[in-house]
PDB file of N, H, CA, C and O in Angstrom:
ATOM      1  N   UNK A   1      63.776 147.126 148.281  1.00  0.00           N
ATOM      2  CA  UNK A   1      65.043 146.879 147.647  1.00  0.00           C
ATOM      3  C   UNK A   1      65.286 147.969 146.592  1.00  0.00           C
ATOM      4  O   UNK A   1      64.426 148.214 145.746  1.00  0.00           O
ATOM      5  N   UNK A   2      66.464 148.628 146.642  1.00  0.00           N
ATOM      6  H   UNK A   2      67.163 148.429 147.329  1.00  0.00           H
ATOM      7  CA  UNK A   2      66.726 149.699 145.673  1.00  0.00           C
ATOM      8  C   UNK A   2      66.907 149.158 144.265  1.00  0.00           C
ATOM      9  O   UNK A   2      67.354 148.029 144.063  1.00  0.00           O
ATOM     10  N   UNK A   3      66.550 149.988 143.300  1.00  0.00           N
ATOM     11  H   UNK A   3      66.186 150.905 143.464  1.00  0.00           H
ATOM     12  CA  UNK A   3      66.735 149.625 141.898  1.00  0.00           C
ATOM     13  C   UNK A   3      68.208 149.723 141.536  1.00  0.00           C
ATOM     14  O   UNK A   3      68.928 150.544 142.105  1.00  0.00           O
ATOM     15  N   UNK A   4      68.665 148.905 140.603  1.00  0.00           N
ATOM     16  H   UNK A   4      68.080 148.239 140.141  1.00  0.00           H
ATOM     17  CA  UNK A   4      70.060 149.019 140.168  1.00  0.00           C
ATOM     18  C   UNK A   4      70.268 150.356 139.446  1.00  0.00           C
ATOM     19  O   UNK A   4      69.336 150.885 138.840  1.00  0.00           O
ATOM     20  N   UNK A   5      71.480 150.899 139.510  1.00  0.00           N
ATOM     21  H   UNK A   5      72.237 150.469 140.002  1.00  0.00           H
ATOM     22  CA  UNK A   5      71.717 152.177 138.823  1.00  0.00           C
ATOM     23  C   UNK A   5      71.578 152.027 137.317  1.00  0.00           C
ATOM     24  O   UNK A   5      71.888 150.976 136.756  1.00  0.00           O
ATOM     25  N   UNK A   6      71.111 153.085 136.667  1.00  0.00           N
ATOM     26  H   UNK A   6      70.859 153.939 137.122  1.00  0.00           H
ATOM     27  CA  UNK A   6      70.990 153.101 135.211  1.00  0.00           C
ATOM     28  C   UNK A   6      72.311 153.560 134.601  1.00  0.00           C
ATOM     29  O   UNK A   6      73.022 154.380 135.181  1.00  0.00           O
ATOM     30  N   UNK A   7      72.625 153.033 133.450  1.00  0.00           N
ATOM     31  H   UNK A   7      72.047 152.367 132.979  1.00  0.00           H
ATOM     32  CA  UNK A   7      73.814 153.468 132.732  1.00  0.00           C
ATOM     33  C   UNK A   7      73.587 154.894 132.228  1.00  0.00           C
ATOM     34  O   UNK A   7      72.531 155.185 131.666  1.00  0.00           O
ATOM     35  N   UNK A   8      74.559 155.785 132.419  1.00  0.00           N
ATOM     36  H   UNK A   8      75.417 155.549 132.876  1.00  0.00           H
ATOM     37  CA  UNK A   8      74.408 157.156 131.895  1.00  0.00           C
ATOM     38  C   UNK A   8      74.316 157.149 130.374  1.00  0.00           C
ATOM     39  O   UNK A   8      74.970 156.349 129.705  1.00  0.00           O
ATOM     40  N   UNK A   9      73.496 158.050 129.839  1.00  0.00           N
ATOM     41  H   UNK A   9      72.965 158.699 130.383  1.00  0.00           H
ATOM     42  CA  UNK A   9      73.371 158.199 128.390  1.00  0.00           C
ATOM     43  C   UNK A   9      74.334 159.254 127.865  1.00  0.00           C
ATOM     44  O   UNK A   9      74.668 159.269 126.681  1.00  0.00           O
ATOM     45  N   UNK A  10      74.778 160.140 128.760  1.00  0.00           N
ATOM     46  H   UNK A  10      74.507 160.127 129.723  1.00  0.00           H
ATOM     47  CA  UNK A  10      75.670 161.235 128.381  1.00  0.00           C
ATOM     48  C   UNK A  10      76.771 161.382 129.415  1.00  0.00           C
ATOM     49  O   UNK A  10      76.528 161.248 130.614  1.00  0.00           O
ATOM     50  N   UNK A  11      77.977 161.657 128.950  1.00  0.00           N
ATOM     51  H   UNK A  11      78.174 161.765 127.975  1.00  0.00           H
ATOM     52  CA  UNK A  11      79.122 161.940 129.802  1.00  0.00           C
ATOM     53  C   UNK A  11      79.674 163.294 129.382  1.00  0.00           C
ATOM     54  O   UNK A  11      79.806 163.570 128.189  1.00  0.00           O
ATOM     55  N   UNK A  12      79.997 164.135 130.350  1.00  0.00           N
ATOM     56  H   UNK A  12      79.890 163.911 131.319  1.00  0.00           H
ATOM     57  CA  UNK A  12      80.576 165.443 130.077  1.00  0.00           C
ATOM     58  C   UNK A  12      81.941 165.483 130.748  1.00  0.00           C
ATOM     59  O   UNK A  12      82.058 165.283 131.957  1.00  0.00           O
ATOM     60  N   UNK A  13      82.968 165.741 129.952  1.00  0.00           N
ATOM     61  H   UNK A  13      82.873 165.904 128.970  1.00  0.00           H
ATOM     62  CA  UNK A  13      84.347 165.751 130.443  1.00  0.00           C
ATOM     63  C   UNK A  13      84.784 167.200 130.633  1.00  0.00           C
ATOM     64  O   UNK A  13      84.615 168.031 129.741  1.00  0.00           O
ATOM     65  N   UNK A  14      85.349 167.493 131.806  1.00  0.00           N
ATOM     66  H   UNK A  14      85.486 166.818 132.530  1.00  0.00           H
ATOM     67  CA  UNK A  14      85.817 168.846 132.111  1.00  0.00           C
ATOM     68  C   UNK A  14      87.277 168.803 132.529  1.00  0.00           C
ATOM     69  O   UNK A  14      87.843 167.729 132.731  1.00  0.00           O
ATOM     70  N   UNK A  15      87.878 169.970 132.655  1.00  0.00           N
ATOM     71  H   UNK A  15      87.417 170.842 132.491  1.00  0.00           H
ATOM     72  CA  UNK A  15      89.269 170.070 133.074  1.00  0.00           C
ATOM     73  C   UNK A  15      90.206 169.815 131.911  1.00  0.00           C
ATOM     74  O   UNK A  15      89.794 169.807 130.751  1.00  0.00           O
ATOM     75  N   UNK A  16      91.479 169.605 132.240  1.00  0.00           N
ATOM     76  H   UNK A  16      91.813 169.612 133.183  1.00  0.00           H
ATOM     77  CA  UNK A  16      92.497 169.407 131.217  1.00  0.00           C
ATOM     78  C   UNK A  16      92.225 168.222 130.315  1.00  0.00           C
ATOM     79  O   UNK A  16      92.566 168.253 129.132  1.00  0.00           O
ATOM     80  N   UNK A  17      91.618 167.179 130.853  1.00  0.00           N
ATOM     81  H   UNK A  17      91.341 167.154 131.814  1.00  0.00           H
ATOM     82  CA  UNK A  17      91.324 165.996 130.046  1.00  0.00           C
ATOM     83  C   UNK A  17      90.371 166.276 128.902  1.00  0.00           C
ATOM     84  O   UNK A  17      90.362 165.547 127.910  1.00  0.00           O
ATOM     85  N   UNK A  18      89.571 167.321 129.023  1.00  0.00           N
ATOM     86  H   UNK A  18      89.579 167.914 129.828  1.00  0.00           H
ATOM     87  CA  UNK A  18      88.619 167.661 127.969  1.00  0.00           C
ATOM     88  C   UNK A  18      89.326 168.133 126.697  1.00  0.00           C
ATOM     89  O   UNK A  18      88.713 168.172 125.631  1.00  0.00           O
ATOM     90  N   UNK A  19      90.611 168.493 126.798  1.00  0.00           N
ATOM     91  H   UNK A  19      91.109 168.461 127.665  1.00  0.00           H
ATOM     92  CA  UNK A  19      91.390 168.910 125.624  1.00  0.00           C
ATOM     93  C   UNK A  19      92.238 167.762 125.064  1.00  0.00           C
ATOM     94  O   UNK A  19      92.929 167.922 124.058  1.00  0.00           O
ATOM     95  N   UNK A  20      92.174 166.609 125.727  1.00  0.00           N
ATOM     96  H   UNK A  20      91.613 166.479 126.544  1.00  0.00           H
ATOM     97  CA  UNK A  20      92.967 165.456 125.295  1.00  0.00           C
ATOM     98  C   UNK A  20      92.137 164.635 124.311  1.00  0.00           C
ATOM     99  O   UNK A  20      91.291 163.833 124.708  1.00  0.00           O
ATOM    100  N   UNK A  21      92.393 164.849 123.024  1.00  0.00           N
ATOM    101  H   UNK A  21      93.080 165.500 122.701  1.00  0.00           H
ATOM    102  CA  UNK A  21      91.578 164.211 121.988  1.00  0.00           C
ATOM    103  C   UNK A  21      91.692 162.690 122.009  1.00  0.00           C
ATOM    104  O   UNK A  21      90.723 161.992 121.709  1.00  0.00           O
ATOM    105  N   UNK A  22      92.867 162.173 122.361  1.00  0.00           N
ATOM    106  H   UNK A  22      93.654 162.740 122.604  1.00  0.00           H
ATOM    107  CA  UNK A  22      93.031 160.723 122.441  1.00  0.00           C
ATOM    108  C   UNK A  22      92.181 160.162 123.569  1.00  0.00           C
ATOM    109  O   UNK A  22      91.515 159.142 123.394  1.00  0.00           O
ATOM    110  N   UNK A  23      92.197 160.812 124.717  1.00  0.00           N
ATOM    111  H   UNK A  23      92.738 161.640 124.860  1.00  0.00           H
ATOM    112  CA  UNK A  23      91.393 160.340 125.847  1.00  0.00           C
ATOM    113  C   UNK A  23      89.892 160.397 125.512  1.00  0.00           C
ATOM    114  O   UNK A  23      89.145 159.470 125.825  1.00  0.00           O
ATOM    115  N   UNK A  24      89.469 161.479 124.882  1.00  0.00           N
ATOM    116  H   UNK A  24      90.076 162.232 124.628  1.00  0.00           H
ATOM    117  CA  UNK A  24      88.054 161.589 124.512  1.00  0.00           C
ATOM    118  C   UNK A  24      87.661 160.479 123.541  1.00  0.00           C
ATOM    119  O   UNK A  24      86.586 159.894 123.673  1.00  0.00           O
ATOM    120  N   UNK A  25      88.520 160.188 122.571  1.00  0.00           N
ATOM    121  H   UNK A  25      89.393 160.663 122.464  1.00  0.00           H
ATOM    122  CA  UNK A  25      88.228 159.102 121.615  1.00  0.00           C
ATOM    123  C   UNK A  25      88.099 157.771 122.339  1.00  0.00           C
ATOM    124  O   UNK A  25      87.176 156.998 122.084  1.00  0.00           O
ATOM    125  N   UNK A  26      89.042 157.512 123.252  1.00  0.00           N
ATOM    126  H   UNK A  26      89.792 158.140 123.459  1.00  0.00           H
ATOM    127  CA  UNK A  26      89.008 156.251 123.987  1.00  0.00           C
ATOM    128  C   UNK A  26      87.772 156.151 124.875  1.00  0.00           C
ATOM    129  O   UNK A  26      87.174 155.081 124.989  1.00  0.00           O
ATOM    130  N   UNK A  27      87.388 157.253 125.500  1.00  0.00           N
ATOM    131  H   UNK A  27      87.874 158.123 125.407  1.00  0.00           H
ATOM    132  CA  UNK A  27      86.163 157.254 126.313  1.00  0.00           C
ATOM    133  C   UNK A  27      84.944 156.978 125.446  1.00  0.00           C
ATOM    134  O   UNK A  27      84.067 156.206 125.832  1.00  0.00           O
ATOM    135  N   UNK A  28      84.885 157.604 124.282  1.00  0.00           N
ATOM    136  H   UNK A  28      85.598 158.232 123.969  1.00  0.00           H
ATOM    137  CA  UNK A  28      83.750 157.368 123.376  1.00  0.00           C
ATOM    138  C   UNK A  28      83.649 155.894 122.986  1.00  0.00           C
ATOM    139  O   UNK A  28      82.563 155.314 122.965  1.00  0.00           O
ATOM    140  N   UNK A  29      84.801 155.303 122.679  1.00  0.00           N
ATOM    141  H   UNK A  29      85.683 155.774 122.696  1.00  0.00           H
ATOM    142  CA  UNK A  29      84.807 153.886 122.305  1.00  0.00           C
ATOM    143  C   UNK A  29      84.379 153.000 123.472  1.00  0.00           C
ATOM    144  O   UNK A  29      83.617 152.050 123.294  1.00  0.00           O
ATOM    145  N   UNK A  30      84.866 153.311 124.642  1.00  0.00           N
ATOM    146  H   UNK A  30      85.485 154.083 124.787  1.00  0.00           H
ATOM    147  CA  UNK A  30      84.607 152.486 125.829  1.00  0.00           C
ATOM    148  C   UNK A  30      83.175 152.632 126.349  1.00  0.00           C
ATOM    149  O   UNK A  30      82.604 151.685 126.889  1.00  0.00           O
ATOM    150  N   UNK A  31      82.603 153.823 126.181  1.00  0.00           N
ATOM    151  H   UNK A  31      83.067 154.593 125.743  1.00  0.00           H
ATOM    152  CA  UNK A  31      81.301 154.115 126.788  1.00  0.00           C
ATOM    153  C   UNK A  31      80.139 154.050 125.798  1.00  0.00           C
ATOM    154  O   UNK A  31      79.013 154.391 126.159  1.00  0.00           O
ATOM    155  N   UNK A  32      80.386 153.620 124.558  1.00  0.00           N
ATOM    156  H   UNK A  32      81.301 153.343 124.265  1.00  0.00           H
ATOM    157  CA  UNK A  32      79.284 153.522 123.592  1.00  0.00           C
ATOM    158  C   UNK A  32      78.178 152.661 124.174  1.00  0.00           C
ATOM    159  O   UNK A  32      78.476 151.683 124.860  1.00  0.00           O
ATOM    160  N   UNK A  33      76.955 152.973 123.940  1.00  0.00           N
ATOM    161  H   UNK A  33      76.713 153.767 123.383  1.00  0.00           H
ATOM    162  CA  UNK A  33      76.414 153.954 123.010  1.00  0.00           C
ATOM    163  C   UNK A  33      76.213 155.343 123.623  1.00  0.00           C
ATOM    164  O   UNK A  33      75.590 156.203 123.001  1.00  0.00           O
ATOM    165  N   UNK A  34      76.726 155.570 124.818  1.00  0.00           N
ATOM    166  H   UNK A  34      77.232 154.872 125.324  1.00  0.00           H
ATOM    167  CA  UNK A  34      76.578 156.880 125.458  1.00  0.00           C
ATOM    168  C   UNK A  34      77.342 157.947 124.672  1.00  0.00           C
ATOM    169  O   UNK A  34      78.296 157.647 123.955  1.00  0.00           O
ATOM    170  N   UNK A  35      76.908 159.177 124.820  1.00  0.00           N
ATOM    171  H   UNK A  35      76.132 159.421 125.402  1.00  0.00           H
ATOM    172  CA  UNK A  35      77.564 160.325 124.199  1.00  0.00           C
ATOM    173  C   UNK A  35      78.617 160.866 125.158  1.00  0.00           C
ATOM    174  O   UNK A  35      78.349 161.012 126.350  1.00  0.00           O
ATOM    175  N   UNK A  36      79.810 161.164 124.651  1.00  0.00           N
ATOM    176  H   UNK A  36      80.028 161.045 123.683  1.00  0.00           H
ATOM    177  CA  UNK A  36      80.885 161.761 125.437  1.00  0.00           C
ATOM    178  C   UNK A  36      81.223 163.101 124.799  1.00  0.00           C
ATOM    179  O   UNK A  36      81.558 163.163 123.616  1.00  0.00           O
ATOM    180  N   UNK A  37      81.137 164.177 125.584  1.00  0.00           N
ATOM    181  H   UNK A  37      80.865 164.127 126.545  1.00  0.00           H
ATOM    182  CA  UNK A  37      81.411 165.526 125.070  1.00  0.00           C
ATOM    183  C   UNK A  37      82.310 166.285 126.031  1.00  0.00           C
ATOM    184  O   UNK A  37      82.285 166.060 127.241  1.00  0.00           O
ATOM    185  N   UNK A  38      83.099 167.181 125.475  1.00  0.00           N
ATOM    186  H   UNK A  38      83.120 167.364 124.492  1.00  0.00           H
ATOM    187  CA  UNK A  38      83.854 168.111 126.303  1.00  0.00           C
ATOM    188  C   UNK A  38      82.892 169.199 126.776  1.00  0.00           C
ATOM    189  O   UNK A  38      82.013 169.623 126.025  1.00  0.00           O
ATOM    190  N   UNK A  39      83.056 169.644 128.007  1.00  0.00           N
ATOM    191  H   UNK A  39      83.770 169.300 128.616  1.00  0.00           H
ATOM    192  CA  UNK A  39      82.162 170.656 128.574  1.00  0.00           C
ATOM    193  C   UNK A  39      82.115 171.915 127.723  1.00  0.00           C
ATOM    194  O   UNK A  39      81.063 172.542 127.598  1.00  0.00           O
ATOM    195  N   UNK A  40      83.257 172.293 127.132  1.00  0.00           N
ATOM    196  H   UNK A  40      84.112 171.784 127.234  1.00  0.00           H
ATOM    197  CA  UNK A  40      83.306 173.509 126.309  1.00  0.00           C
ATOM    198  C   UNK A  40      82.347 173.448 125.123  1.00  0.00           C
ATOM    199  O   UNK A  40      81.849 174.485 124.684  1.00  0.00           O
ATOM    200  N   UNK A  41      82.081 172.253 124.596  1.00  0.00           N
ATOM    201  H   UNK A  41      82.485 171.411 124.952  1.00  0.00           H
ATOM    202  CA  UNK A  41      81.174 172.135 123.440  1.00  0.00           C
ATOM    203  C   UNK A  41      79.738 172.458 123.819  1.00  0.00           C
ATOM    204  O   UNK A  41      78.894 172.685 122.952  1.00  0.00           O
ATOM    205  N   UNK A  42      79.465 172.477 125.124  1.00  0.00           N
ATOM    206  H   UNK A  42      80.150 172.293 125.829  1.00  0.00           H
ATOM    207  CA  UNK A  42      78.122 172.818 125.605  1.00  0.00           C
ATOM    208  C   UNK A  42      78.044 174.270 126.069  1.00  0.00           C
ATOM    209  O   UNK A  42      77.017 174.718 126.580  1.00  0.00           O
ATOM    210  N   UNK A  43      79.147 174.998 125.882  1.00  0.00           N
ATOM    211  H   UNK A  43      79.981 174.634 125.467  1.00  0.00           H
ATOM    212  CA  UNK A  43      79.182 176.387 126.318  1.00  0.00           C
ATOM    213  C   UNK A  43      79.566 176.552 127.783  1.00  0.00           C
ATOM    214  O   UNK A  43      79.439 177.641 128.343  1.00  0.00           O
ATOM    215  N   UNK A  44      80.032 175.478 128.401  1.00  0.00           N
ATOM    216  H   UNK A  44      80.134 174.593 127.946  1.00  0.00           H
ATOM    217  CA  UNK A  44      80.457 175.521 129.806  1.00  0.00           C
ATOM    218  C   UNK A  44      81.954 175.780 129.864  1.00  0.00           C
ATOM    219  O   UNK A  44      82.689 175.343 128.978  1.00  0.00           O
ATOM    220  N   UNK A  45      82.417 176.481 130.884  1.00  0.00           N
ATOM    221  H   UNK A  45      81.821 176.836 131.604  1.00  0.00           H
ATOM    222  CA  UNK A  45      83.842 176.765 131.065  1.00  0.00           C
ATOM    223  C   UNK A  45      84.501 175.555 131.727  1.00  0.00           C
ATOM    224  O   UNK A  45      84.463 175.408 132.948  1.00  0.00           O
ATOM    225  N   UNK A  46      85.099 174.701 130.915  1.00  0.00           N
ATOM    226  H   UNK A  46      85.130 174.821 129.923  1.00  0.00           H
ATOM    227  CA  UNK A  46      85.642 173.433 131.383  1.00  0.00           C
ATOM    228  C   UNK A  46      86.626 173.589 132.536  1.00  0.00           C
ATOM    229  O   UNK A  46      86.521 172.885 133.540  1.00  0.00           O
ATOM    230  N   UNK A  47      87.578 174.503 132.400  1.00  0.00           N
ATOM    231  H   UNK A  47      87.664 175.075 131.584  1.00  0.00           H
ATOM    232  CA  UNK A  47      88.574 174.692 133.462  1.00  0.00           C
ATOM    233  C   UNK A  47      87.939 175.242 134.729  1.00  0.00           C
ATOM    234  O   UNK A  47      88.357 174.883 135.830  1.00  0.00           O
ATOM    235  N   UNK A  48      86.950 176.094 134.600  1.00  0.00           N
ATOM    236  H   UNK A  48      86.610 176.385 133.706  1.00  0.00           H
ATOM    237  CA  UNK A  48      86.281 176.660 135.771  1.00  0.00           C
ATOM    238  C   UNK A  48      85.517 175.580 136.539  1.00  0.00           C
ATOM    239  O   UNK A  48      85.485 175.602 137.769  1.00  0.00           O
ATOM    240  N   UNK A  49      84.908 174.642 135.827  1.00  0.00           N
ATOM    241  H   UNK A  49      84.934 174.624 134.828  1.00  0.00           H
ATOM    242  CA  UNK A  49      84.158 173.564 136.491  1.00  0.00           C
ATOM    243  C   UNK A  49      85.096 172.745 137.369  1.00  0.00           C
ATOM    244  O   UNK A  49      84.764 172.435 138.514  1.00  0.00           O
ATOM    245  N   UNK A  50      86.256 172.395 136.842  1.00  0.00           N
ATOM    246  H   UNK A  50      86.525 172.647 135.913  1.00  0.00           H
ATOM    247  CA  UNK A  50      87.212 171.610 137.621  1.00  0.00           C
ATOM    248  C   UNK A  50      87.695 172.397 138.834  1.00  0.00           C
ATOM    249  O   UNK A  50      87.766 171.851 139.935  1.00  0.00           O
ATOM    250  N   UNK A  51      88.026 173.667 138.647  1.00  0.00           N
ATOM    251  H   UNK A  51      87.968 174.110 137.753  1.00  0.00           H
ATOM    252  CA  UNK A  51      88.490 174.501 139.757  1.00  0.00           C
ATOM    253  C   UNK A  51      87.406 174.663 140.819  1.00  0.00           C
ATOM    254  O   UNK A  51      87.698 174.609 142.013  1.00  0.00           O
ATOM    255  N   UNK A  52      86.174 174.860 140.398  1.00  0.00           N
ATOM    256  H   UNK A  52      85.937 174.904 139.427  1.00  0.00           H
ATOM    257  CA  UNK A  52      85.071 175.001 141.348  1.00  0.00           C
ATOM    258  C   UNK A  52      84.857 173.714 142.133  1.00  0.00           C
ATOM    259  O   UNK A  52      84.583 173.760 143.333  1.00  0.00           O
ATOM    260  N   UNK A  53      84.977 172.586 141.480  1.00  0.00           N
ATOM    261  H   UNK A  53      85.200 172.549 140.506  1.00  0.00           H
ATOM    262  CA  UNK A  53      84.797 171.307 142.171  1.00  0.00           C
ATOM    263  C   UNK A  53      85.859 171.127 143.253  1.00  0.00           C
ATOM    264  O   UNK A  53      85.539 170.722 144.370  1.00  0.00           O
ATOM    265  N   UNK A  54      87.115 171.421 142.935  1.00  0.00           N
ATOM    266  H   UNK A  54      87.375 171.749 142.027  1.00  0.00           H
ATOM    267  CA  UNK A  54      88.168 171.283 143.937  1.00  0.00           C
ATOM    268  C   UNK A  54      87.997 172.301 145.055  1.00  0.00           C
ATOM    269  O   UNK A  54      88.270 171.987 146.214  1.00  0.00           O
ATOM    270  N   UNK A  55      87.551 173.512 144.736  1.00  0.00           N
ATOM    271  H   UNK A  55      87.329 173.767 143.795  1.00  0.00           H
ATOM    272  CA  UNK A  55      87.284 174.514 145.768  1.00  0.00           C
ATOM    273  C   UNK A  55      86.167 174.061 146.703  1.00  0.00           C
ATOM    274  O   UNK A  55      86.263 174.219 147.920  1.00  0.00           O
ATOM    275  N   UNK A  56      85.123 173.506 146.134  1.00  0.00           N
ATOM    276  H   UNK A  56      85.044 173.377 145.145  1.00  0.00           H
ATOM    277  CA  UNK A  56      83.994 173.003 146.926  1.00  0.00           C
ATOM    278  C   UNK A  56      84.460 171.892 147.870  1.00  0.00           C
ATOM    279  O   UNK A  56      84.123 171.896 149.054  1.00  0.00           O
ATOM    280  N   UNK A  57      85.236 170.940 147.339  1.00  0.00           N
ATOM    281  H   UNK A  57      85.510 170.937 146.377  1.00  0.00           H
ATOM    282  CA  UNK A  57      85.739 169.845 148.179  1.00  0.00           C
ATOM    283  C   UNK A  57      86.691 170.368 149.254  1.00  0.00           C
ATOM    284  O   UNK A  57      86.660 169.885 150.386  1.00  0.00           O
ATOM    285  N   UNK A  58      87.528 171.338 148.922  1.00  0.00           N
ATOM    286  H   UNK A  58      87.553 171.730 148.002  1.00  0.00           H
ATOM    287  CA  UNK A  58      88.452 171.908 149.910  1.00  0.00           C
ATOM    288  C   UNK A  58      87.683 172.584 151.038  1.00  0.00           C
ATOM    289  O   UNK A  58      88.017 172.400 152.209  1.00  0.00           O
ATOM    290  N   UNK A  59      86.664 173.359 150.703  1.00  0.00           N
ATOM    291  H   UNK A  59      86.393 173.508 149.752  1.00  0.00           H
ATOM    292  CA  UNK A  59      85.872 174.042 151.736  1.00  0.00           C
ATOM    293  C   UNK A  59      85.181 173.023 152.646  1.00  0.00           C
ATOM    294  O   UNK A  59      85.160 173.199 153.864  1.00  0.00           O
ATOM    295  N   UNK A  60      84.624 171.974 152.075  1.00  0.00           N
ATOM    296  H   UNK A  60      84.642 171.831 151.085  1.00  0.00           H
ATOM    297  CA  UNK A  60      83.992 170.933 152.893  1.00  0.00           C
ATOM    298  C   UNK A  60      85.014 170.253 153.793  1.00  0.00           C
ATOM    299  O   UNK A  60      84.743 169.994 154.965  1.00  0.00           O
ATOM    300  N   UNK A  61      86.199 169.963 153.238  1.00  0.00           N
ATOM    301  H   UNK A  61      86.420 170.174 152.286  1.00  0.00           H
ATOM    302  CA  UNK A  61      87.246 169.316 154.023  1.00  0.00           C
ATOM    303  C   UNK A  61      87.695 170.181 155.196  1.00  0.00           C
ATOM    304  O   UNK A  61      87.896 169.677 156.301  1.00  0.00           O
ATOM    305  N   UNK A  62      87.853 171.474 154.959  1.00  0.00           N
ATOM    306  H   UNK A  62      87.690 171.884 154.061  1.00  0.00           H
ATOM    307  CA  UNK A  62      88.266 172.385 156.038  1.00  0.00           C
ATOM    308  C   UNK A  62      87.230 172.456 157.159  1.00  0.00           C
ATOM    309  O   UNK A  62      87.576 172.680 158.319  1.00  0.00           O
ATOM    310  N   UNK A  63      85.968 172.265 156.808  1.00  0.00           N
ATOM    311  H   UNK A  63      85.687 172.083 155.866  1.00  0.00           H
ATOM    312  CA  UNK A  63      84.896 172.297 157.810  1.00  0.00           C
ATOM    313  C   UNK A  63      84.645 170.924 158.431  1.00  0.00           C
ATOM    314  O   UNK A  63      83.769 170.779 159.285  1.00  0.00           O
ATOM    315  N   UNK A  64      85.410 169.918 158.005  1.00  0.00           N
ATOM    316  H   UNK A  64      86.121 170.036 157.312  1.00  0.00           H
ATOM    317  CA  UNK A  64      85.235 168.573 158.540  1.00  0.00           C
ATOM    318  C   UNK A  64      83.994 167.871 158.029  1.00  0.00           C
ATOM    319  O   UNK A  64      83.513 166.928 158.658  1.00  0.00           O
ATOM    320  N   UNK A  65      83.463 168.317 156.891  1.00  0.00           N
ATOM    321  H   UNK A  65      83.853 169.083 156.380  1.00  0.00           H
ATOM    322  CA  UNK A  65      82.256 167.720 156.316  1.00  0.00           C
ATOM    323  C   UNK A  65      82.644 166.571 155.379  1.00  0.00           C
ATOM    324  O   UNK A  65      83.747 166.567 154.832  1.00  0.00           O
ATOM    325  N   UNK A  66      81.753 165.603 155.189  1.00  0.00           N
ATOM    326  H   UNK A  66      80.857 165.606 155.633  1.00  0.00           H
ATOM    327  CA  UNK A  66      82.057 164.474 154.296  1.00  0.00           C
ATOM    328  C   UNK A  66      82.301 164.935 152.858  1.00  0.00           C
ATOM    329  O   UNK A  66      81.706 165.903 152.386  1.00  0.00           O
ATOM    330  N   UNK A  67      83.185 164.219 152.187  1.00  0.00           N
ATOM    331  H   UNK A  67      83.668 163.433 152.570  1.00  0.00           H
ATOM    332  CA  UNK A  67      83.482 164.492 150.779  1.00  0.00           C
ATOM    333  C   UNK A  67      82.848 163.452 149.863  1.00  0.00           C
ATOM    334  O   UNK A  67      82.772 163.659 148.652  1.00  0.00           O
ATOM    335  N   UNK A  68      82.396 162.347 150.424  1.00  0.00           N
ATOM    336  H   UNK A  68      82.457 162.180 151.408  1.00  0.00           H
ATOM    337  CA  UNK A  68      81.745 161.303 149.633  1.00  0.00           C
ATOM    338  C   UNK A  68      80.706 160.610 150.512  1.00  0.00           C
ATOM    339  O   UNK A  68      80.729 160.722 151.738  1.00  0.00           O
ATOM    340  N   UNK A  69      79.809 159.901 149.866  1.00  0.00           N
ATOM    341  H   UNK A  69      79.790 159.810 148.870  1.00  0.00           H
ATOM    342  CA  UNK A  69      78.713 159.239 150.567  1.00  0.00           C
ATOM    343  C   UNK A  69      78.545 157.815 150.041  1.00  0.00           C
ATOM    344  O   UNK A  69      78.745 157.571 148.851  1.00  0.00           O
ATOM    345  N   UNK A  70      78.185 156.882 150.904  1.00  0.00           N
ATOM    346  H   UNK A  70      78.023 157.080 151.870  1.00  0.00           H
ATOM    347  CA  UNK A  70      78.005 155.493 150.459  1.00  0.00           C
ATOM    348  C   UNK A  70      77.024 155.344 149.288  1.00  0.00           C
ATOM    349  O   UNK A  70      77.255 154.537 148.387  1.00  0.00           O
ATOM    350  N   UNK A  71      75.943 156.111 149.300  1.00  0.00           N
ATOM    351  H   UNK A  71      75.755 156.765 150.032  1.00  0.00           H
ATOM    352  CA  UNK A  71      74.935 155.955 148.255  1.00  0.00           C
ATOM    353  C   UNK A  71      75.412 156.450 146.883  1.00  0.00           C
ATOM    354  O   UNK A  71      74.873 156.035 145.857  1.00  0.00           O
ATOM    355  N   UNK A  72      76.415 157.330 146.859  1.00  0.00           N
ATOM    356  H   UNK A  72      76.853 157.667 147.693  1.00  0.00           H
ATOM    357  CA  UNK A  72      76.865 157.868 145.570  1.00  0.00           C
ATOM    358  C   UNK A  72      78.204 157.304 145.124  1.00  0.00           C
ATOM    359  O   UNK A  72      78.453 157.204 143.923  1.00  0.00           O
ATOM    360  N   UNK A  73      79.070 156.932 146.058  1.00  0.00           N
ATOM    361  H   UNK A  73      78.867 157.012 147.034  1.00  0.00           H
ATOM    362  CA  UNK A  73      80.405 156.481 145.662  1.00  0.00           C
ATOM    363  C   UNK A  73      80.681 155.028 146.029  1.00  0.00           C
ATOM    364  O   UNK A  73      81.649 154.446 145.541  1.00  0.00           O
ATOM    365  N   UNK A  74      79.849 154.434 146.879  1.00  0.00           N
ATOM    366  H   UNK A  74      79.063 154.907 147.276  1.00  0.00           H
ATOM    367  CA  UNK A  74      80.064 153.066 147.303  1.00  0.00           C
ATOM    368  C   UNK A  74      81.025 152.928 148.463  1.00  0.00           C
ATOM    369  O   UNK A  74      81.362 151.813 148.860  1.00  0.00           O
ATOM    370  N   UNK A  75      81.483 154.074 149.026  1.00  0.00           N
ATOM    371  H   UNK A  75      81.209 154.980 148.704  1.00  0.00           H
ATOM    372  CA  UNK A  75      82.363 153.987 150.197  1.00  0.00           C
ATOM    373  C   UNK A  75      81.583 153.432 151.393  1.00  0.00           C
ATOM    374  O   UNK A  75      80.352 153.445 151.398  1.00  0.00           O
ATOM    375  N   UNK A  76      82.287 152.959 152.377  1.00  0.00           N
ATOM    376  H   UNK A  76      83.287 152.948 152.373  1.00  0.00           H
ATOM    377  CA  UNK A  76      81.616 152.326 153.531  1.00  0.00           C
ATOM    378  C   UNK A  76      80.960 153.331 154.457  1.00  0.00           C
ATOM    379  O   UNK A  76      79.938 153.021 155.068  1.00  0.00           O
ATOM    380  N   UNK A  77      81.520 154.529 154.577  1.00  0.00           N
ATOM    381  H   UNK A  77      82.350 154.781 154.080  1.00  0.00           H
ATOM    382  CA  UNK A  77      80.952 155.567 155.448  1.00  0.00           C
ATOM    383  C   UNK A  77      81.312 156.932 154.868  1.00  0.00           C
ATOM    384  O   UNK A  77      82.287 157.053 154.125  1.00  0.00           O
ATOM    385  N   UNK A  78      80.525 157.972 155.206  1.00  0.00           N
ATOM    386  H   UNK A  78      79.734 157.874 155.809  1.00  0.00           H
ATOM    387  CA  UNK A  78      80.822 159.302 154.675  1.00  0.00           C
ATOM    388  C   UNK A  78      82.204 159.800 155.118  1.00  0.00           C
ATOM    389  O   UNK A  78      82.607 160.906 154.756  1.00  0.00           O
TER     390      UNK A  78
END
């Protein structure tokens, strides 16, 4: 029997939402005691991460490869 998932201790927000101070505040309040940070505060290029993620998903989609998996997203099939 698989173990239940653990609650994340850290959340990293990327893309345009990482510049939305109200959204970050609300996430911090909702996800306490976890830490919520914008990717830029870690030296990561927030906008590039979002663009790379969409590029990766687009390339997989064009090749007919799955974009999600039951074990990671809870969908019924890949």
